Structure formats: structure tokens, C-alpha cells
HTML snippet that shows the backbone in 3Dmol.js (N, CA, C, O; Angstrom):
<script src="https://3Dmol.org/build/3Dmol-min.js"></script>
<div id="view" style="width:600px;height:400px;position:relative"></div>
<script>
const pdb = `
ATOM      1  N   MET A   1      83.724 -63.441 -78.675  1.00  0.00           N
ATOM      2  CA  MET A   1      84.904 -64.219 -79.059  1.00  0.00           C
ATOM      3  C   MET A   1      85.798 -63.379 -79.968  1.00  0.00           C
ATOM      4  O   MET A   1      85.328 -62.557 -80.755  1.00  0.00           O
ATOM      5  N   ILE A   2      87.084 -63.614 -79.831  1.00  0.00           N
ATOM      6  CA  ILE A   2      88.063 -62.977 -80.711  1.00  0.00           C
ATOM      7  C   ILE A   2      88.935 -64.070 -81.321  1.00  0.00           C
ATOM      8  O   ILE A   2      89.061 -65.167 -80.777  1.00  0.00           O
ATOM      9  N   LYS A   3      89.523 -63.747 -82.445  1.00  0.00           N
ATOM     10  CA  LYS A   3      90.433 -64.680 -83.107  1.00  0.00           C
ATOM     11  C   LYS A   3      91.807 -64.024 -83.178  1.00  0.00           C
ATOM     12  O   LYS A   3      91.944 -62.895 -83.650  1.00  0.00           O
ATOM     13  N   VAL A   4      92.831 -64.751 -82.702  1.00  0.00           N
ATOM     14  CA  VAL A   4      94.201 -64.247 -82.745  1.00  0.00           C
ATOM     15  C   VAL A   4      95.105 -65.261 -83.428  1.00  0.00           C
ATOM     16  O   VAL A   4      94.860 -66.467 -83.387  1.00  0.00           O
ATOM     17  N   THR A   5      96.140 -64.751 -84.048  1.00  0.00           N
ATOM     18  CA  THR A   5      97.161 -65.586 -84.675  1.00  0.00           C
ATOM     19  C   THR A   5      98.371 -65.591 -83.760  1.00  0.00           C
ATOM     20  O   THR A   5      98.823 -64.541 -83.304  1.00  0.00           O
ATOM     21  N   ILE A   6      98.888 -66.775 -83.497  1.00  0.00           N
ATOM     22  CA  ILE A   6     100.068 -66.916 -82.647  1.00  0.00           C
ATOM     23  C   ILE A   6     101.229 -67.370 -83.514  1.00  0.00           C
ATOM     24  O   ILE A   6     101.163 -68.415 -84.161  1.00  0.00           O
ATOM     25  N   LYS A   7     102.288 -66.579 -83.521  1.00  0.00           N
ATOM     26  CA  LYS A   7     103.514 -66.928 -84.227  1.00  0.00           C
ATOM     27  C   LYS A   7     104.448 -67.632 -83.248  1.00  0.00           C
ATOM     28  O   LYS A   7     104.710 -67.127 -82.157  1.00  0.00           O
ATOM     29  N   CYS A   8     104.940 -68.783 -83.638  1.00  0.00           N
ATOM     30  CA  CYS A   8     105.780 -69.598 -82.753  1.00  0.00           C
ATOM     31  C   CYS A   8     107.205 -69.644 -83.289  1.00  0.00           C
ATOM     32  O   CYS A   8     107.435 -69.974 -84.452  1.00  0.00           O
ATOM     33  N   PHE A   9     108.153 -69.310 -82.426  1.00  0.00           N
ATOM     34  CA  PHE A   9     109.555 -69.299 -82.806  1.00  0.00           C
ATOM     35  C   PHE A   9     110.359 -70.223 -81.896  1.00  0.00           C
ATOM     36  O   PHE A   9     109.993 -70.435 -80.740  1.00  0.00           O
ATOM     37  N   SER A  10     111.441 -70.764 -82.412  1.00  0.00           N
ATOM     38  CA  SER A  10     112.433 -71.522 -81.655  1.00  0.00           C
ATOM     39  C   SER A  10     111.803 -72.585 -80.771  1.00  0.00           C
ATOM     40  O   SER A  10     111.097 -73.458 -81.275  1.00  0.00           O
ATOM     41  N   GLN A  11     112.043 -72.531 -79.451  1.00  0.00           N
ATOM     42  CA  GLN A  11     111.539 -73.569 -78.551  1.00  0.00           C
ATOM     43  C   GLN A  11     110.017 -73.657 -78.557  1.00  0.00           C
ATOM     44  O   GLN A  11     109.463 -74.743 -78.385  1.00  0.00           O
ATOM     45  N   VAL A  12     109.344 -72.549 -78.749  1.00  0.00           N
ATOM     46  CA  VAL A  12     107.877 -72.565 -78.787  1.00  0.00           C
ATOM     47  C   VAL A  12     107.411 -73.365 -80.005  1.00  0.00           C
ATOM     48  O   VAL A  12     106.476 -74.162 -79.915  1.00  0.00           O
ATOM     49  N   LYS A  13     108.066 -73.146 -81.133  1.00  0.00           N
ATOM     50  CA  LYS A  13     107.741 -73.885 -82.354  1.00  0.00           C
ATOM     51  C   LYS A  13     107.941 -75.384 -82.145  1.00  0.00           C
ATOM     52  O   LYS A  13     107.084 -76.184 -82.518  1.00  0.00           O
ATOM     53  N   TYR A  14     109.056 -75.759 -81.557  1.00  0.00           N
ATOM     54  CA  TYR A  14     109.329 -77.177 -81.342  1.00  0.00           C
ATOM     55  C   TYR A  14     108.376 -77.789 -80.316  1.00  0.00           C
ATOM     56  O   TYR A  14     107.943 -78.932 -80.467  1.00  0.00           O
ATOM     57  N   ALA A  15     108.053 -77.026 -79.276  1.00  0.00           N
ATOM     58  CA  ALA A  15     107.166 -77.538 -78.224  1.00  0.00           C
ATOM     59  C   ALA A  15     105.753 -77.773 -78.739  1.00  0.00           C
ATOM     60  O   ALA A  15     105.093 -78.730 -78.335  1.00  0.00           O
ATOM     61  N   LEU A  16     105.286 -76.894 -79.639  1.00  0.00           N
ATOM     62  CA  LEU A  16     103.915 -77.004 -80.144  1.00  0.00           C
ATOM     63  C   LEU A  16     103.830 -77.734 -81.484  1.00  0.00           C
ATOM     64  O   LEU A  16     102.748 -78.138 -81.910  1.00  0.00           O
ATOM     65  N   GLY A  17     104.970 -77.897 -82.141  1.00  0.00           N
ATOM     66  CA  GLY A  17     104.985 -78.614 -83.404  1.00  0.00           C
ATOM     67  C   GLY A  17     104.437 -77.835 -84.586  1.00  0.00           C
ATOM     68  O   GLY A  17     104.032 -78.424 -85.589  1.00  0.00           O
ATOM     69  N   THR A  18     104.423 -76.509 -84.474  1.00  0.00           N
ATOM     70  CA  THR A  18     103.933 -75.675 -85.562  1.00  0.00           C
ATOM     71  C   THR A  18     104.542 -74.281 -85.443  1.00  0.00           C
ATOM     72  O   THR A  18     104.991 -73.882 -84.369  1.00  0.00           O
ATOM     73  N   ASN A  19     104.555 -73.552 -86.544  1.00  0.00           N
ATOM     74  CA  ASN A  19     105.083 -72.190 -86.479  1.00  0.00           C
ATOM     75  C   ASN A  19     103.973 -71.141 -86.392  1.00  0.00           C
ATOM     76  O   ASN A  19     104.250 -69.948 -86.272  1.00  0.00           O
ATOM     77  N   GLU A  20     102.710 -71.593 -86.453  1.00  0.00           N
ATOM     78  CA  GLU A  20     101.597 -70.652 -86.355  1.00  0.00           C
ATOM     79  C   GLU A  20     100.340 -71.360 -85.880  1.00  0.00           C
ATOM     80  O   GLU A  20     100.037 -72.472 -86.312  1.00  0.00           O
ATOM     81  N   LEU A  21      99.618 -70.708 -84.994  1.00  0.00           N
ATOM     82  CA  LEU A  21      98.328 -71.191 -84.513  1.00  0.00           C
ATOM     83  C   LEU A  21      97.305 -70.076 -84.676  1.00  0.00           C
ATOM     84  O   LEU A  21      97.642 -68.898 -84.551  1.00  0.00           O
ATOM     85  N   ILE A  22      96.086 -70.435 -84.948  1.00  0.00           N
ATOM     86  CA  ILE A  22      94.985 -69.479 -84.919  1.00  0.00           C
ATOM     87  C   ILE A  22      93.999 -69.989 -83.884  1.00  0.00           C
ATOM     88  O   ILE A  22      93.479 -71.100 -83.994  1.00  0.00           O
ATOM     89  N   LEU A  23      93.747 -69.157 -82.868  1.00  0.00           N
ATOM     90  CA  LEU A  23      92.875 -69.565 -81.775  1.00  0.00           C
ATOM     91  C   LEU A  23      91.714 -68.598 -81.617  1.00  0.00           C
ATOM     92  O   LEU A  23      91.860 -67.394 -81.825  1.00  0.00           O
ATOM     93  N   GLU A  24      90.564 -69.137 -81.249  1.00  0.00           N
ATOM     94  CA  GLU A  24      89.430 -68.318 -80.847  1.00  0.00           C
ATOM     95  C   GLU A  24      89.434 -68.264 -79.328  1.00  0.00           C
ATOM     96  O   GLU A  24      89.474 -69.297 -78.660  1.00  0.00           O
ATOM     97  N   LEU A  25      89.392 -67.066 -78.796  1.00  0.00           N
ATOM     98  CA  LEU A  25      89.486 -66.842 -77.356  1.00  0.00           C
ATOM     99  C   LEU A  25      88.308 -66.003 -76.886  1.00  0.00           C
ATOM    100  O   LEU A  25      87.646 -65.336 -77.681  1.00  0.00           O
ATOM    101  N   ASP A  26      88.062 -66.045 -75.600  1.00  0.00           N
ATOM    102  CA  ASP A  26      87.032 -65.194 -75.022  1.00  0.00           C
ATOM    103  C   ASP A  26      87.444 -63.740 -75.122  1.00  0.00           C
ATOM    104  O   ASP A  26      88.625 -63.417 -74.995  1.00  0.00           O
ATOM    105  N   SER A  27      86.482 -62.862 -75.347  1.00  0.00           N
ATOM    106  CA  SER A  27      86.764 -61.431 -75.300  1.00  0.00           C
ATOM    107  C   SER A  27      87.323 -61.111 -73.929  1.00  0.00           C
ATOM    108  O   SER A  27      86.878 -61.674 -72.928  1.00  0.00           O
ATOM    109  N   GLY A  28      88.287 -60.218 -73.873  1.00  0.00           N
ATOM    110  CA  GLY A  28      88.909 -59.854 -72.616  1.00  0.00           C
ATOM    111  C   GLY A  28      90.132 -60.690 -72.268  1.00  0.00           C
ATOM    112  O   GLY A  28      90.762 -60.463 -71.235  1.00  0.00           O
ATOM    113  N   THR A  29      90.480 -61.662 -73.125  1.00  0.00           N
ATOM    114  CA  THR A  29      91.673 -62.471 -72.878  1.00  0.00           C
ATOM    115  C   THR A  29      92.906 -61.573 -72.941  1.00  0.00           C
ATOM    116  O   THR A  29      93.020 -60.715 -73.816  1.00  0.00           O
ATOM    117  N   THR A  30      93.819 -61.781 -72.007  1.00  0.00           N
ATOM    118  CA  THR A  30      95.046 -60.988 -71.942  1.00  0.00           C
ATOM    119  C   THR A  30      96.230 -61.806 -72.446  1.00  0.00           C
ATOM    120  O   THR A  30      96.137 -63.018 -72.635  1.00  0.00           O
ATOM    121  N   THR A  31      97.341 -61.112 -72.656  1.00  0.00           N
ATOM    122  CA  THR A  31      98.559 -61.798 -73.078  1.00  0.00           C
ATOM    123  C   THR A  31      99.001 -62.809 -72.027  1.00  0.00           C
ATOM    124  O   THR A  31      99.506 -63.876 -72.379  1.00  0.00           O
ATOM    125  N   SER A  32      98.823 -62.500 -70.755  1.00  0.00           N
ATOM    126  CA  SER A  32      99.205 -63.442 -69.692  1.00  0.00           C
ATOM    127  C   SER A  32      98.370 -64.712 -69.744  1.00  0.00           C
ATOM    128  O   SER A  32      98.899 -65.813 -69.597  1.00  0.00           O
ATOM    129  N   LYS A  33      97.077 -64.563 -69.951  1.00  0.00           N
ATOM    130  CA  LYS A  33      96.195 -65.727 -70.039  1.00  0.00           C
ATOM    131  C   LYS A  33      96.547 -66.560 -71.270  1.00  0.00           C
ATOM    132  O   LYS A  33      96.544 -67.789 -71.208  1.00  0.00           O
ATOM    133  N   LEU A  34      96.847 -65.901 -72.381  1.00  0.00           N
ATOM    134  CA  LEU A  34      97.226 -66.623 -73.590  1.00  0.00           C
ATOM    135  C   LEU A  34      98.554 -67.352 -73.380  1.00  0.00           C
ATOM    136  O   LEU A  34      98.706 -68.490 -73.824  1.00  0.00           O
ATOM    137  N   GLU A  35      99.509 -66.720 -72.717  1.00  0.00           N
ATOM    138  CA  GLU A  35     100.778 -67.394 -72.443  1.00  0.00           C
ATOM    139  C   GLU A  35     100.545 -68.640 -71.592  1.00  0.00           C
ATOM    140  O   GLU A  35     101.148 -69.684 -71.841  1.00  0.00           O
ATOM    141  N   GLN A  36      99.685 -68.536 -70.602  1.00  0.00           N
ATOM    142  CA  GLN A  36      99.354 -69.690 -69.764  1.00  0.00           C
ATOM    143  C   GLN A  36      98.761 -70.814 -70.616  1.00  0.00           C
ATOM    144  O   GLN A  36      99.109 -71.980 -70.430  1.00  0.00           O
ATOM    145  N   LEU A  37      97.880 -70.475 -71.538  1.00  0.00           N
ATOM    146  CA  LEU A  37      97.267 -71.463 -72.421  1.00  0.00           C
ATOM    147  C   LEU A  37      98.314 -72.130 -73.316  1.00  0.00           C
ATOM    148  O   LEU A  37      98.298 -73.348 -73.496  1.00  0.00           O
ATOM    149  N   VAL A  38      99.217 -71.335 -73.871  1.00  0.00           N
ATOM    150  CA  VAL A  38     100.276 -71.865 -74.733  1.00  0.00           C
ATOM    151  C   VAL A  38     101.181 -72.803 -73.938  1.00  0.00           C
ATOM    152  O   VAL A  38     101.566 -73.863 -74.433  1.00  0.00           O
ATOM    153  N   ARG A  39     101.518 -72.420 -72.719  1.00  0.00           N
ATOM    154  CA  ARG A  39     102.357 -73.279 -71.875  1.00  0.00           C
ATOM    155  C   ARG A  39     101.652 -74.605 -71.570  1.00  0.00           C
ATOM    156  O   ARG A  39     102.294 -75.655 -71.543  1.00  0.00           O
ATOM    157  N   GLU A  40     100.341 -74.561 -71.340  1.00  0.00           N
ATOM    158  CA  GLU A  40      99.582 -75.793 -71.105  1.00  0.00           C
ATOM    159  C   GLU A  40      99.581 -76.670 -72.357  1.00  0.00           C
ATOM    160  O   GLU A  40      99.699 -77.892 -72.258  1.00  0.00           O
ATOM    161  N   MET A  41      99.448 -76.059 -73.521  1.00  0.00           N
ATOM    162  CA  MET A  41      99.464 -76.801 -74.780  1.00  0.00           C
ATOM    163  C   MET A  41     100.814 -77.468 -75.011  1.00  0.00           C
ATOM    164  O   MET A  41     100.886 -78.517 -75.652  1.00  0.00           O
ATOM    165  N   ALA A  42     101.885 -76.865 -74.494  1.00  0.00           N
ATOM    166  CA  ALA A  42     103.247 -77.390 -74.672  1.00  0.00           C
ATOM    167  C   ALA A  42     103.548 -78.539 -73.724  1.00  0.00           C
ATOM    168  O   ALA A  42     104.609 -79.155 -73.818  1.00  0.00           O
ATOM    169  N   GLU A  43     102.642 -78.832 -72.824  1.00  0.00           N
ATOM    170  CA  GLU A  43     102.764 -79.979 -71.914  1.00  0.00           C
ATOM    171  C   GLU A  43     104.094 -80.015 -71.173  1.00  0.00           C
ATOM    172  O   GLU A  43     104.759 -81.050 -71.127  1.00  0.00           O
ATOM    173  N   GLY A  44     104.478 -78.884 -70.594  1.00  0.00           N
ATOM    174  CA  GLY A  44     105.678 -78.834 -69.770  1.00  0.00           C
ATOM    175  C   GLY A  44     106.967 -78.515 -70.498  1.00  0.00           C
ATOM    176  O   GLY A  44     107.988 -78.272 -69.855  1.00  0.00           O
ATOM    177  N   LYS A  45     106.948 -78.507 -71.821  1.00  0.00           N
ATOM    178  CA  LYS A  45     108.187 -78.284 -72.578  1.00  0.00           C
ATOM    179  C   LYS A  45     108.687 -76.842 -72.499  1.00  0.00           C
ATOM    180  O   LYS A  45     109.828 -76.561 -72.866  1.00  0.00           O
ATOM    181  N   LEU A  46     107.842 -75.930 -72.024  1.00  0.00           N
ATOM    182  CA  LEU A  46     108.258 -74.527 -71.917  1.00  0.00           C
ATOM    183  C   LEU A  46     108.359 -74.060 -70.472  1.00  0.00           C
ATOM    184  O   LEU A  46     108.507 -72.865 -70.215  1.00  0.00           O
ATOM    185  N   ASP A  47     108.280 -74.992 -69.527  1.00  0.00           N
ATOM    186  CA  ASP A  47     108.210 -74.620 -68.117  1.00  0.00           C
ATOM    187  C   ASP A  47     109.389 -73.785 -67.631  1.00  0.00           C
ATOM    188  O   ASP A  47     109.190 -72.876 -66.825  1.00  0.00           O
ATOM    189  N   ASP A  48     110.590 -74.053 -68.083  1.00  0.00           N
ATOM    190  CA  ASP A  48     111.766 -73.333 -67.594  1.00  0.00           C
ATOM    191  C   ASP A  48     112.260 -72.271 -68.567  1.00  0.00           C
ATOM    192  O   ASP A  48     113.405 -71.827 -68.480  1.00  0.00           O
ATOM    193  N   ILE A  49     111.404 -71.869 -69.486  1.00  0.00           N
ATOM    194  CA  ILE A  49     111.805 -70.909 -70.515  1.00  0.00           C
ATOM    195  C   ILE A  49     111.028 -69.610 -70.339  1.00  0.00           C
ATOM    196  O   ILE A  49     109.797 -69.610 -70.311  1.00  0.00           O
ATOM    197  N   SER A  50     111.758 -68.502 -70.222  1.00  0.00           N
ATOM    198  CA  SER A  50     111.087 -67.204 -70.148  1.00  0.00           C
ATOM    199  C   SER A  50     110.760 -66.764 -71.574  1.00  0.00           C
ATOM    200  O   SER A  50     111.535 -67.003 -72.500  1.00  0.00           O
ATOM    201  N   LEU A  51     109.633 -66.134 -71.737  1.00  0.00           N
ATOM    202  CA  LEU A  51     109.187 -65.725 -73.059  1.00  0.00           C
ATOM    203  C   LEU A  51     108.909 -64.225 -73.072  1.00  0.00           C
ATOM    204  O   LEU A  51     108.315 -63.682 -72.140  1.00  0.00           O
ATOM    205  N   ARG A  52     109.343 -63.573 -74.133  1.00  0.00           N
ATOM    206  CA  ARG A  52     108.940 -62.179 -74.378  1.00  0.00           C
ATOM    207  C   ARG A  52     107.708 -62.233 -75.250  1.00  0.00           C
ATOM    208  O   ARG A  52     107.534 -63.155 -76.047  1.00  0.00           O
ATOM    209  N   VAL A  53     106.856 -61.244 -75.097  1.00  0.00           N
ATOM    210  CA  VAL A  53     105.596 -61.225 -75.832  1.00  0.00           C
ATOM    211  C   VAL A  53     105.564 -60.002 -76.741  1.00  0.00           C
ATOM    212  O   VAL A  53     105.872 -58.886 -76.323  1.00  0.00           O
ATOM    213  N   ALA A  54     105.184 -60.241 -77.988  1.00  0.00           N
ATOM    214  CA  ALA A  54     104.982 -59.140 -78.937  1.00  0.00           C
ATOM    215  C   ALA A  54     103.555 -59.237 -79.466  1.00  0.00           C
ATOM    216  O   ALA A  54     103.074 -60.322 -79.793  1.00  0.00           O
ATOM    217  N   VAL A  55     102.896 -58.106 -79.544  1.00  0.00           N
ATOM    218  CA  VAL A  55     101.554 -58.037 -80.116  1.00  0.00           C
ATOM    219  C   VAL A  55     101.642 -57.117 -81.328  1.00  0.00           C
ATOM    220  O   VAL A  55     102.064 -55.966 -81.228  1.00  0.00           O
ATOM    221  N   ASN A  56     101.238 -57.647 -82.461  1.00  0.00           N
ATOM    222  CA  ASN A  56     101.293 -56.895 -83.722  1.00  0.00           C
ATOM    223  C   ASN A  56     102.687 -56.339 -83.978  1.00  0.00           C
ATOM    224  O   ASN A  56     102.862 -55.184 -84.367  1.00  0.00           O
ATOM    225  N   GLN A  57     103.674 -57.204 -83.747  1.00  0.00           N
ATOM    226  CA  GLN A  57     105.091 -56.958 -84.024  1.00  0.00           C
ATOM    227  C   GLN A  57     105.720 -55.879 -83.150  1.00  0.00           C
ATOM    228  O   GLN A  57     106.719 -55.270 -83.534  1.00  0.00           O
ATOM    229  N   LYS A  58     105.130 -55.638 -81.961  1.00  0.00           N
ATOM    230  CA  LYS A  58     105.716 -54.700 -81.005  1.00  0.00           C
ATOM    231  C   LYS A  58     105.751 -55.381 -79.647  1.00  0.00           C
ATOM    232  O   LYS A  58     104.744 -55.914 -79.180  1.00  0.00           O
ATOM    233  N   TYR A  59     106.930 -55.359 -79.014  1.00  0.00           N
ATOM    234  CA  TYR A  59     107.051 -55.939 -77.688  1.00  0.00           C
ATOM    235  C   TYR A  59     106.123 -55.209 -76.720  1.00  0.00           C
ATOM    236  O   TYR A  59     106.002 -53.984 -76.754  1.00  0.00           O
ATOM    237  N   VAL A  60     105.474 -55.986 -75.860  1.00  0.00           N
ATOM    238  CA  VAL A  60     104.640 -55.389 -74.822  1.00  0.00           C
ATOM    239  C   VAL A  60     105.273 -55.727 -73.473  1.00  0.00           C
ATOM    240  O   VAL A  60     105.448 -56.901 -73.149  1.00  0.00           O
ATOM    241  N   PRO A  61     105.618 -54.701 -72.683  1.00  0.00           N
ATOM    242  CA  PRO A  61     106.305 -54.951 -71.418  1.00  0.00           C
ATOM    243  C   PRO A  61     105.365 -55.463 -70.321  1.00  0.00           C
ATOM    244  O   PRO A  61     105.813 -56.090 -69.361  1.00  0.00           O
ATOM    245  N   ASN A  62     104.088 -55.199 -70.464  1.00  0.00           N
ATOM    246  CA  ASN A  62     103.114 -55.587 -69.452  1.00  0.00           C
ATOM    247  C   ASN A  62     101.960 -56.334 -70.103  1.00  0.00           C
ATOM    248  O   ASN A  62     101.852 -56.404 -71.327  1.00  0.00           O
ATOM    249  N   GLU A  63     101.117 -56.880 -69.272  1.00  0.00           N
ATOM    250  CA  GLU A  63      99.932 -57.586 -69.744  1.00  0.00           C
ATOM    251  C   GLU A  63      99.008 -56.612 -70.480  1.00  0.00           C
ATOM    252  O   GLU A  63      98.736 -55.511 -70.000  1.00  0.00           O
ATOM    253  N   VAL A  64      98.530 -57.041 -71.657  1.00  0.00           N
ATOM    254  CA  VAL A  64      97.566 -56.231 -72.400  1.00  0.00           C
ATOM    255  C   VAL A  64      96.391 -57.109 -72.816  1.00  0.00           C
ATOM    256  O   VAL A  64      96.523 -58.324 -72.967  1.00  0.00           O
ATOM    257  N   GLU A  65      95.248 -56.469 -72.996  1.00  0.00           N
ATOM    258  CA  GLU A  65      94.068 -57.179 -73.462  1.00  0.00           C
ATOM    259  C   GLU A  65      94.153 -57.335 -74.975  1.00  0.00           C
ATOM    260  O   GLU A  65      94.435 -56.376 -75.694  1.00  0.00           O
ATOM    261  N   LEU A  66      93.906 -58.549 -75.447  1.00  0.00           N
ATOM    262  CA  LEU A  66      93.993 -58.827 -76.877  1.00  0.00           C
ATOM    263  C   LEU A  66      92.711 -58.420 -77.589  1.00  0.00           C
ATOM    264  O   LEU A  66      91.621 -58.441 -77.017  1.00  0.00           O
ATOM    265  N   GLN A  67      92.875 -58.050 -78.853  1.00  0.00           N
ATOM    266  CA  GLN A  67      91.756 -57.641 -79.686  1.00  0.00           C
ATOM    267  C   GLN A  67      91.613 -58.609 -80.854  1.00  0.00           C
ATOM    268  O   GLN A  67      92.567 -59.299 -81.214  1.00  0.00           O
ATOM    269  N   ASP A  68      90.427 -58.658 -81.442  1.00  0.00           N
ATOM    270  CA  ASP A  68      90.188 -59.519 -82.584  1.00  0.00           C
ATOM    271  C   ASP A  68      91.169 -59.183 -83.702  1.00  0.00           C
ATOM    272  O   ASP A  68      91.341 -58.018 -84.059  1.00  0.00           O
ATOM    273  N   GLY A  69      91.805 -60.204 -84.247  1.00  0.00           N
ATOM    274  CA  GLY A  69      92.738 -60.013 -85.351  1.00  0.00           C
ATOM    275  C   GLY A  69      94.180 -59.780 -84.941  1.00  0.00           C
ATOM    276  O   GLY A  69      95.051 -59.676 -85.805  1.00  0.00           O
ATOM    277  N   ASP A  70      94.457 -59.695 -83.646  1.00  0.00           N
ATOM    278  CA  ASP A  70      95.835 -59.466 -83.195  1.00  0.00           C
ATOM    279  C   ASP A  70      96.735 -60.638 -83.590  1.00  0.00           C
ATOM    280  O   ASP A  70      96.299 -61.785 -83.692  1.00  0.00           O
ATOM    281  N   GLU A  71      98.002 -60.302 -83.806  1.00  0.00           N
ATOM    282  CA  GLU A  71      99.039 -61.298 -84.025  1.00  0.00           C
ATOM    283  C   GLU A  71      99.947 -61.264 -82.799  1.00  0.00           C
ATOM    284  O   GLU A  71     100.500 -60.221 -82.450  1.00  0.00           O
ATOM    285  N   VAL A  72     100.091 -62.413 -82.156  1.00  0.00           N
ATOM    286  CA  VAL A  72     100.885 -62.508 -80.938  1.00  0.00           C
ATOM    287  C   VAL A  72     102.072 -63.425 -81.192  1.00  0.00           C
ATOM    288  O   VAL A  72     101.927 -64.503 -81.768  1.00  0.00           O
ATOM    289  N   ALA A  73     103.240 -62.989 -80.758  1.00  0.00           N
ATOM    290  CA  ALA A  73     104.440 -63.820 -80.871  1.00  0.00           C
ATOM    291  C   ALA A  73     105.013 -64.038 -79.483  1.00  0.00           C
ATOM    292  O   ALA A  73     105.151 -63.100 -78.698  1.00  0.00           O
ATOM    293  N   PHE A  74     105.345 -65.292 -79.192  1.00  0.00           N
ATOM    294  CA  PHE A  74     106.044 -65.632 -77.958  1.00  0.00           C
ATOM    295  C   PHE A  74     107.475 -65.942 -78.347  1.00  0.00           C
ATOM    296  O   PHE A  74     107.741 -66.897 -79.077  1.00  0.00           O
ATOM    297  N   ILE A  75     108.392 -65.128 -77.856  1.00  0.00           N
ATOM    298  CA  ILE A  75     109.779 -65.194 -78.315  1.00  0.00           C
ATOM    299  C   ILE A  75     110.674 -65.610 -77.151  1.00  0.00           C
ATOM    300  O   ILE A  75     110.803 -64.887 -76.163  1.00  0.00           O
ATOM    301  N   PRO A  76     111.291 -66.788 -77.281  1.00  0.00           N
ATOM    302  CA  PRO A  76     112.205 -67.251 -76.234  1.00  0.00           C
ATOM    303  C   PRO A  76     113.531 -66.502 -76.335  1.00  0.00           C
ATOM    304  O   PRO A  76     113.767 -65.779 -77.302  1.00  0.00           O
ATOM    305  N   PRO A  77     114.401 -66.678 -75.330  1.00  0.00           N
ATOM    306  CA  PRO A  77     115.721 -66.036 -75.371  1.00  0.00           C
ATOM    307  C   PRO A  77     116.490 -66.453 -76.639  1.00  0.00           C
ATOM    308  O   PRO A  77     116.329 -67.562 -77.149  1.00  0.00           O
ATOM    309  N   VAL A  78     117.312 -65.546 -77.117  1.00  0.00           N
ATOM    310  CA  VAL A  78     118.111 -65.815 -78.300  1.00  0.00           C
ATOM    311  C   VAL A  78     119.117 -66.928 -77.984  1.00  0.00           C
ATOM    312  O   VAL A  78     119.750 -66.923 -76.928  1.00  0.00           O
ATOM    313  N   GLN A  79     119.252 -67.860 -78.896  1.00  0.00           N
ATOM    314  CA  GLN A  79     120.222 -68.920 -78.743  1.00  0.00           C
ATOM    315  C   GLN A  79     121.236 -68.805 -79.865  1.00  0.00           C
ATOM    316  O   GLN A  79     120.965 -68.211 -80.908  1.00  0.00           O
ATOM    317  N   GLY A  80     122.356 -69.358 -79.647  1.00  0.00           N
ATOM    318  CA  GLY A  80     123.357 -69.334 -80.696  1.00  0.00           C
ATOM    319  C   GLY A  80     124.598 -70.073 -80.249  1.00  0.00           C
ATOM    320  O   GLY A  80     124.683 -70.579 -79.131  1.00  0.00           O
ATOM    321  N   GLY A  81     125.531 -70.118 -81.133  1.00  0.00           N
ATOM    322  CA  GLY A  81     126.759 -70.769 -80.716  1.00  0.00           C
ATOM    323  C   GLY A  81     127.672 -71.035 -81.846  1.00  0.00           C
ATOM    324  O   GLY A  81     128.756 -71.584 -81.648  1.00  0.00           O
TER     325      GLY A  81
END
`;
const viewer = $3Dmol.createViewer("view");
viewer.addModel(pdb, "pdb");
viewer.setStyle({}, {cartoon: {color: "spectrum"}});
viewer.zoomTo();
viewer.render();
</script>
């Protein structure tokens, strides 16, 4: 098992009702699997939103395997107006 911290911003924060989660995951969990889990937790509120993924404050362009203690951020598109 590994433990990761998830930082939630903007729509992700509103969908999950928190700005941070700490989850215990199976060893070998990838960013894609974690994103799928987060989307399931959001109960459809993130279905039409593309998310960028950062691990330890660096954007990752592809799926990566998470390590114990990693900090993962799911960042929706920038909004403004």
C-alpha cells in the first residue's frame, strides 16, 4: 500500500467538497487509475472536464506509477472572466 495526497483545485475542489484528500492505494497505482477513482468519487460532476495531472508539483504528460508520499494535483482548465 502507498499513501498519496491529492490537491484539489477549482471544479475538482467543488466536486469533491474538499481541497485535499489523503488516500491509501495499492502499490502500482498509476495517475490514470487515480484520476478514474477521483472521477468516480465526484459522482459525474467532472465527466466533461479535462484535467491536467501534476505529481510532486511537476506536470506529467503521460501515465506514471505513483510512489508512497507523492502529492498529486488534478488541475482543470483555467477559468476567468
